[in-house]
N, CA, C and O atoms as CSV, one atom per row, in Angstrom:
chain,resi,resn,atom,element,x,y,z
A,1,MET,N,N,-6.998,152.763,123.565
A,1,MET,CA,C,-8.432,152.672,123.785
A,1,MET,C,C,-9.148,153.175,122.536
A,1,MET,O,O,-8.662,154.063,121.836
A,2,ASN,N,N,-10.279,152.603,122.280
A,2,ASN,CA,C,-11.135,152.958,121.156
A,2,ASN,C,C,-11.489,154.456,121.225
A,2,ASN,O,O,-11.847,154.951,122.294
A,3,PRO,N,N,-11.394,155.179,120.100
A,3,PRO,CA,C,-11.714,156.617,120.105
A,3,PRO,C,C,-13.149,156.903,120.551
A,3,PRO,O,O,-13.404,157.921,121.195
A,4,GLU,N,N,-14.084,156.017,120.216
A,4,GLU,CA,C,-15.473,156.203,120.628
A,4,GLU,C,C,-15.596,156.096,122.153
A,4,GLU,O,O,-16.355,156.841,122.772
A,5,VAL,N,N,-14.853,155.176,122.747
A,5,VAL,CA,C,-14.853,155.016,124.207
A,5,VAL,C,C,-14.184,156.231,124.853
A,5,VAL,O,O,-14.664,156.730,125.871
A,6,ASN,N,N,-13.093,156.706,124.279
A,6,ASN,CA,C,-12.423,157.907,124.801
A,6,ASN,C,C,-13.361,159.101,124.818
A,6,ASN,O,O,-13.432,159.830,125.808
A,7,ALA,N,N,-14.079,159.301,123.722
A,7,ALA,CA,C,-15.022,160.424,123.641
A,7,ALA,C,C,-16.127,160.274,124.684
A,7,ALA,O,O,-16.516,161.247,125.330
A,8,ALA,N,N,-16.625,159.060,124.844
A,8,ALA,CA,C,-17.673,158.809,125.838
A,8,ALA,C,C,-17.152,159.051,127.254
A,8,ALA,O,O,-17.857,159.621,128.087
A,9,MET,N,N,-15.937,158.623,127.525
A,9,MET,CA,C,-15.342,158.846,128.847
A,9,MET,C,C,-15.199,160.343,129.132
A,9,MET,O,O,-15.390,160.781,130.267
A,10,SER,N,N,-14.869,161.112,128.119
A,10,SER,CA,C,-14.770,162.572,128.284
A,10,SER,C,C,-16.127,163.174,128.609
A,10,SER,O,O,-16.228,164.061,129.457
A,11,ARG,N,N,-17.181,162.693,127.934
A,11,ARG,CA,C,-18.534,163.197,128.214
A,11,ARG,C,C,-18.968,162.819,129.634
A,11,ARG,O,O,-19.630,163.603,130.314
A,12,VAL,N,N,-18.595,161.626,130.071
A,12,VAL,CA,C,-18.918,161.210,131.445
A,12,VAL,C,C,-18.180,162.097,132.438
A,12,VAL,O,O,-18.757,162.496,133.450
A,13,ALA,N,N,-16.926,162.412,132.172
A,13,ALA,CA,C,-16.156,163.287,133.065
A,13,ALA,C,C,-16.814,164.661,133.175
A,13,ALA,O,O,-16.873,165.230,134.265
A,14,VAL,N,N,-17.301,165.192,132.073
A,14,VAL,CA,C,-17.993,166.492,132.089
A,14,VAL,C,C,-19.269,166.388,132.928
A,14,VAL,O,O,-19.562,167.276,133.729
A,15,ALA,N,N,-20.023,165.309,132.743
A,15,ALA,CA,C,-21.247,165.114,133.530
A,15,ALA,C,C,-20.919,165.001,135.020
A,15,ALA,O,O,-21.659,165.516,135.858
A,16,MET,N,N,-19.831,164.340,135.347
A,16,MET,CA,C,-19.424,164.215,136.754
A,16,MET,C,C,-19.073,165.584,137.343
A,16,MET,O,O,-19.382,165.862,138.502
A,17,GLU,N,N,-18.433,166.429,136.549
A,17,GLU,CA,C,-18.056,167.765,137.029
A,17,GLU,C,C,-19.281,168.648,137.254
A,17,GLU,O,O,-19.251,169.543,138.099
A,18,LYS,N,N,-20.362,168.406,136.503
A,18,LYS,CA,C,-21.570,169.229,136.597
A,18,LYS,C,C,-22.479,168.836,137.760
A,18,LYS,O,O,-23.405,169.578,138.086
A,19,ARG,N,N,-22.239,167.695,138.389
A,19,ARG,CA,C,-23.122,167.232,139.455
A,19,ARG,C,C,-22.947,168.091,140.703
A,19,ARG,O,O,-21.962,168.817,140.839
A,20,ASN,N,N,-23.906,167.999,141.599
A,20,ASN,CA,C,-23.831,168.712,142.871
A,20,ASN,C,C,-22.716,168.136,143.719
A,20,ASN,O,O,-22.395,166.952,143.619
A,21,GLU,N,N,-22.133,168.970,144.547
A,21,GLU,CA,C,-21.037,168.533,145.414
A,21,GLU,C,C,-21.451,167.395,146.338
A,21,GLU,O,O,-20.631,166.543,146.681
A,22,SER,N,N,-22.709,167.376,146.740
A,22,SER,CA,C,-23.181,166.349,147.667
A,22,SER,C,C,-23.491,165.024,146.963
A,22,SER,O,O,-23.670,163.998,147.619
A,23,GLN,N,N,-23.553,165.047,145.647
A,23,GLN,CA,C,-23.853,163.828,144.887
A,23,GLN,C,C,-22.636,162.917,144.825
A,23,GLN,O,O,-21.520,163.379,144.587
A,24,VAL,N,N,-22.851,161.625,145.038
A,24,VAL,CA,C,-21.756,160.663,145.021
A,24,VAL,C,C,-21.497,160.160,143.611
A,24,VAL,O,O,-20.339,160.004,143.226
A,25,GLY,N,N,-22.519,159.905,142.845
A,25,GLY,CA,C,-22.368,159.377,141.490
A,25,GLY,C,C,-23.330,160.077,140.548
A,25,GLY,O,O,-23.776,161.196,140.803
A,26,LEU,N,N,-23.637,159.404,139.467
A,26,LEU,CA,C,-24.598,159.919,138.493
A,26,LEU,C,C,-25.775,158.962,138.394
A,26,LEU,O,O,-25.605,157.747,138.492
A,27,ARG,N,N,-26.958,159.508,138.202
A,27,ARG,CA,C,-28.119,158.659,137.953
A,27,ARG,C,C,-27.935,157.972,136.606
A,27,ARG,O,O,-27.295,158.513,135.704
A,28,ILE,N,N,-28.497,156.787,136.478
A,28,ILE,CA,C,-28.338,155.986,135.261
A,28,ILE,C,C,-28.743,156.761,133.998
A,28,ILE,O,O,-27.997,156.722,133.020
A,29,PRO,N,N,-29.883,157.460,133.970
A,29,PRO,CA,C,-30.232,158.184,132.738
A,29,PRO,C,C,-29.195,159.236,132.334
A,29,PRO,O,O,-28.915,159.413,131.149
A,30,ILE,N,N,-28.635,159.924,133.312
A,30,ILE,CA,C,-27.620,160.944,133.022
A,30,ILE,C,C,-26.337,160.281,132.539
A,30,ILE,O,O,-25.715,160.746,131.583
A,31,LEU,N,N,-25.941,159.201,133.195
A,31,LEU,CA,C,-24.732,158.491,132.816
A,31,LEU,C,C,-24.842,157.902,131.413
A,31,LEU,O,O,-23.931,158.069,130.602
A,32,VAL,N,N,-25.937,157.221,131.120
A,32,VAL,CA,C,-26.109,156.609,129.800
A,32,VAL,C,C,-26.193,157.684,128.720
A,32,VAL,O,O,-25.619,157.519,127.643
A,33,SER,N,N,-26.889,158.769,128.988
A,33,SER,CA,C,-26.973,159.862,128.015
A,33,SER,C,C,-25.593,160.454,127.739
A,33,SER,O,O,-25.274,160.774,126.594
A,34,ALA,N,N,-24.781,160.601,128.771
A,34,ALA,CA,C,-23.418,161.103,128.571
A,34,ALA,C,C,-22.611,160.124,127.724
A,34,ALA,O,O,-21.850,160.536,126.849
A,35,ILE,N,N,-22.777,158.842,127.980
A,35,ILE,CA,C,-22.018,157.836,127.236
A,35,ILE,C,C,-22.359,157.867,125.755
A,35,ILE,O,O,-21.464,157.837,124.911
A,36,ILE,N,N,-23.655,157.927,125.430
A,36,ILE,CA,C,-24.049,157.850,124.017
A,36,ILE,C,C,-24.067,159.211,123.331
A,36,ILE,O,O,-24.190,159.280,122.108
A,37,GLY,N,N,-23.947,160.287,124.094
A,37,GLY,CA,C,-23.882,161.620,123.504
A,37,GLY,C,C,-25.215,162.181,123.069
A,37,GLY,O,O,-25.271,163.119,122.275
A,38,GLN,N,N,-26.285,161.612,123.584
A,38,GLN,CA,C,-27.634,162.101,123.303
A,38,GLN,C,C,-28.546,161.583,124.405
A,38,GLN,O,O,-28.148,160.733,125.200
A,39,GLU,N,N,-29.767,162.097,124.450
A,39,GLU,CA,C,-30.678,161.641,125.494
A,39,GLU,C,C,-31.020,160.171,125.281
A,39,GLU,O,O,-31.387,159.758,124.181
A,40,ALA,N,N,-30.897,159.401,126.335
A,40,ALA,CA,C,-31.197,157.971,126.271
A,40,ALA,C,C,-32.699,157.744,126.363
A,40,ALA,O,O,-33.384,158.363,127.178
A,41,ASP,N,N,-33.203,156.848,125.518
A,41,ASP,CA,C,-34.627,156.523,125.560
A,41,ASP,C,C,-34.885,155.422,126.592
A,41,ASP,O,O,-33.954,154.786,127.087
A,42,ASP,N,N,-36.155,155.213,126.903
A,42,ASP,CA,C,-36.533,154.248,127.936
A,42,ASP,C,C,-36.091,152.826,127.601
A,42,ASP,O,O,-35.683,152.082,128.493
A,43,GLU,N,N,-36.165,152.444,126.342
A,43,GLU,CA,C,-35.771,151.094,125.956
A,43,GLU,C,C,-34.285,150.850,126.263
A,43,GLU,O,O,-33.928,149.819,126.833
A,44,LEU,N,N,-33.434,151.794,125.886
A,44,LEU,CA,C,-32.008,151.643,126.149
A,44,LEU,C,C,-31.734,151.622,127.655
A,44,LEU,O,O,-30.928,150.822,128.130
A,45,LEU,N,N,-32.398,152.493,128.394
A,45,LEU,CA,C,-32.210,152.519,129.846
A,45,LEU,C,C,-32.624,151.188,130.469
A,45,LEU,O,O,-31.957,150.691,131.376
A,46,ASP,N,N,-33.718,150.615,129.988
A,46,ASP,CA,C,-34.154,149.305,130.495
A,46,ASP,C,C,-33.130,148.224,130.164
A,46,ASP,O,O,-32.850,147.361,130.996
A,47,LEU,N,N,-32.567,148.264,128.955
A,47,LEU,CA,C,-31.550,147.285,128.574
A,47,LEU,C,C,-30.315,147.408,129.463
A,47,LEU,O,O,-29.762,146.400,129.902
A,48,VAL,N,N,-29.887,148.628,129.724
A,48,VAL,CA,C,-28.715,148.848,130.571
A,48,VAL,C,C,-28.999,148.385,131.997
A,48,VAL,O,O,-28.164,147.723,132.613
A,49,ARG,N,N,-30.166,148.727,132.518
A,49,ARG,CA,C,-30.510,148.306,133.882
A,49,ARG,C,C,-30.578,146.780,133.991
A,49,ARG,O,O,-30.122,146.203,134.978
A,50,THR,N,N,-31.145,146.138,132.982
A,50,THR,CA,C,-31.218,144.676,132.984
A,50,THR,C,C,-29.827,144.070,132.953
A,50,THR,O,O,-29.540,143.125,133.687
A,51,ALA,N,N,-28.965,144.609,132.108
A,51,ALA,CA,C,-27.589,144.101,132.032
A,51,ALA,C,C,-26.861,144.306,133.355
A,51,ALA,O,O,-26.121,143.428,133.799
A,52,MET,N,N,-27.066,145.448,133.981
A,52,MET,CA,C,-26.408,145.724,135.258
A,52,MET,C,C,-26.909,144.794,136.352
A,52,MET,O,O,-26.123,144.307,137.164
A,53,SER,N,N,-28.199,144.549,136.378
A,53,SER,CA,C,-28.747,143.708,137.442
A,53,SER,C,C,-28.379,142.238,137.269
A,53,SER,O,O,-28.383,141.479,138.238
A,54,SER,N,N,-28.062,141.832,136.045
A,54,SER,CA,C,-27.685,140.434,135.826
A,54,SER,C,C,-26.190,140.200,136.041
A,54,SER,O,O,-25.737,139.055,136.053
A,55,ASN,N,N,-25.431,141.265,136.209
A,55,ASN,CA,C,-23.989,141.149,136.426
A,55,ASN,C,C,-23.705,141.101,137.926
A,55,ASN,O,O,-24.066,142.020,138.661
A,56,ASN,N,N,-23.063,140.037,138.371
A,56,ASN,CA,C,-22.765,139.880,139.795
A,56,ASN,C,C,-21.354,140.318,140.163
A,56,ASN,O,O,-20.958,140.224,141.325
A,57,GLN,N,N,-20.599,140.793,139.190
A,57,GLN,CA,C,-19.225,141.214,139.451
A,57,GLN,C,C,-19.107,142.714,139.258
A,57,GLN,O,O,-19.855,143.311,138.484
A,58,SER,N,N,-18.166,143.319,139.963
A,58,SER,CA,C,-17.937,144.746,139.767
A,58,SER,C,C,-17.191,144.957,138.450
A,58,SER,O,O,-16.402,144.117,138.019
A,59,ILE,N,N,-17.463,146.094,137.830
A,59,ILE,CA,C,-16.796,146.439,136.573
A,59,ILE,C,C,-16.251,147.854,136.686
A,59,ILE,O,O,-16.724,148.653,137.494
A,60,THR,N,N,-15.268,148.146,135.880
A,60,THR,CA,C,-14.686,149.493,135.870
A,60,THR,C,C,-15.576,150.425,135.061
A,60,THR,O,O,-16.459,149.980,134.328
A,61,MET,N,N,-15.335,151.695,135.200
A,61,MET,CA,C,-16.096,152.667,134.419
A,61,MET,C,C,-15.824,152.477,132.927
A,61,MET,O,O,-16.743,152.600,132.117
A,62,VAL,N,N,-14.599,152.183,132.557
A,62,VAL,CA,C,-14.271,151.956,131.140
A,62,VAL,C,C,-15.056,150.760,130.611
A,62,VAL,O,O,-15.561,150.802,129.489
A,63,GLU,N,N,-15.164,149.699,131.397
A,63,GLU,CA,C,-15.938,148.533,130.977
A,63,GLU,C,C,-17.418,148.878,130.849
A,63,GLU,O,O,-18.076,148.441,129.905
A,64,PHE,N,N,-17.946,149.661,131.793
A,64,PHE,CA,C,-19.341,150.066,131.734
A,64,PHE,C,C,-19.597,150.922,130.502
A,64,PHE,O,O,-20.579,150.713,129.790
A,65,VAL,N,N,-18.721,151.877,130.251
A,65,VAL,CA,C,-18.870,152.760,129.093
A,65,VAL,C,C,-18.801,151.951,127.796
A,65,VAL,O,O,-19.649,152.105,126.917
A,66,SER,N,N,-17.809,151.105,127.685
A,66,SER,CA,C,-17.633,150.286,126.493
A,66,SER,C,C,-18.831,149.368,126.276
A,66,SER,O,O,-19.320,149.238,125.154
A,67,SER,N,N,-19.300,148.739,127.335
A,67,SER,CA,C,-20.447,147.830,127.234
A,67,SER,C,C,-21.718,148.576,126.842
A,67,SER,O,O,-22.505,148.086,126.032
A,68,THR,N,N,-21.917,149.750,127.410
A,68,THR,CA,C,-23.100,150.546,127.078
A,68,THR,C,C,-23.054,150.988,125.622
A,68,THR,O,O,-24.067,150.935,124.926
A,69,LEU,N,N,-21.888,151.424,125.158
A,69,LEU,CA,C,-21.750,151.794,123.740
A,69,LEU,C,C,-22.012,150.597,122.831
A,69,LEU,O,O,-22.689,150.722,121.811
A,70,ASN,N,N,-21.477,149.440,123.203
A,70,ASN,CA,C,-21.717,148.238,122.399
A,70,ASN,C,C,-23.197,147.893,122.351
A,70,ASN,O,O,-23.709,147.526,121.293
A,71,LEU,N,N,-23.885,148.003,123.468
A,71,LEU,CA,C,-25.315,147.737,123.516
A,71,LEU,C,C,-26.081,148.738,122.662
A,71,LEU,O,O,-26.984,148.358,121.916
A,72,PHE,N,N,-25.728,149.999,122.765
A,72,PHE,CA,C,-26.365,151.057,121.966
A,72,PHE,C,C,-26.147,150.815,120.473
A,72,PHE,O,O,-27.088,150.901,119.684
A,73,ASN,N,N,-24.922,150.516,120.090
A,73,ASN,CA,C,-24.615,150.278,118.673
A,73,ASN,C,C,-25.292,149.004,118.159
A,73,ASN,O,O,-25.777,148.974,117.028
A,74,TRP,N,N,-25.325,147.955,118.982
A,74,TRP,CA,C,-26.001,146.710,118.598
A,74,TRP,C,C,-27.486,146.966,118.361
A,74,TRP,O,O,-28.048,146.524,117.360
A,75,ARG,N,N,-28.116,147.685,119.292
A,75,ARG,CA,C,-29.535,147.967,119.147
A,75,ARG,C,C,-29.811,148.783,117.900
A,75,ARG,O,O,-30.782,148.522,117.190
A,76,ASN,N,N,-28.975,149.763,117.628
A,76,ASN,CA,C,-29.183,150.590,116.437
A,76,ASN,C,C,-28.979,149.821,115.145
A,76,ASN,O,O,-29.657,150.085,114.152
A,77,SER,N,N,-28.057,148.876,115.146
A,77,SER,CA,C,-27.815,148.106,113.927
A,77,SER,C,C,-28.862,147.024,113.699
A,77,SER,O,O,-28.958,146.473,112.602
A,78,ASN,N,N,-29.645,146.719,114.729
A,78,ASN,CA,C,-30.679,145.687,114.619
A,78,ASN,C,C,-32.088,146.244,114.652
A,78,ASN,O,O,-33.045,145.507,114.890
A,79,SER,N,N,-32.222,147.531,114.419
A,79,SER,CA,C,-33.578,148.098,114.414
A,79,SER,C,C,-33.950,148.616,113.049
A,79,SER,O,O,-35.055,149.126,112.862
């Protein structure tokens, strides 16, 4: 696995451990921020939400992390 994806998966695992016991998952802003290693801005969150809503198939966490990193890196290289 890509080292960048491995690092992001580790940050997601830490965020999952910090959540309340009653929480089932993570809110999108917390999850995306963990993936990219910094606070996610509104534009990135909107892009991720749009991508998620247009996907009709289930994806694994590794696929979500990898896709979010790719989207983040694409946006940064095109701005």
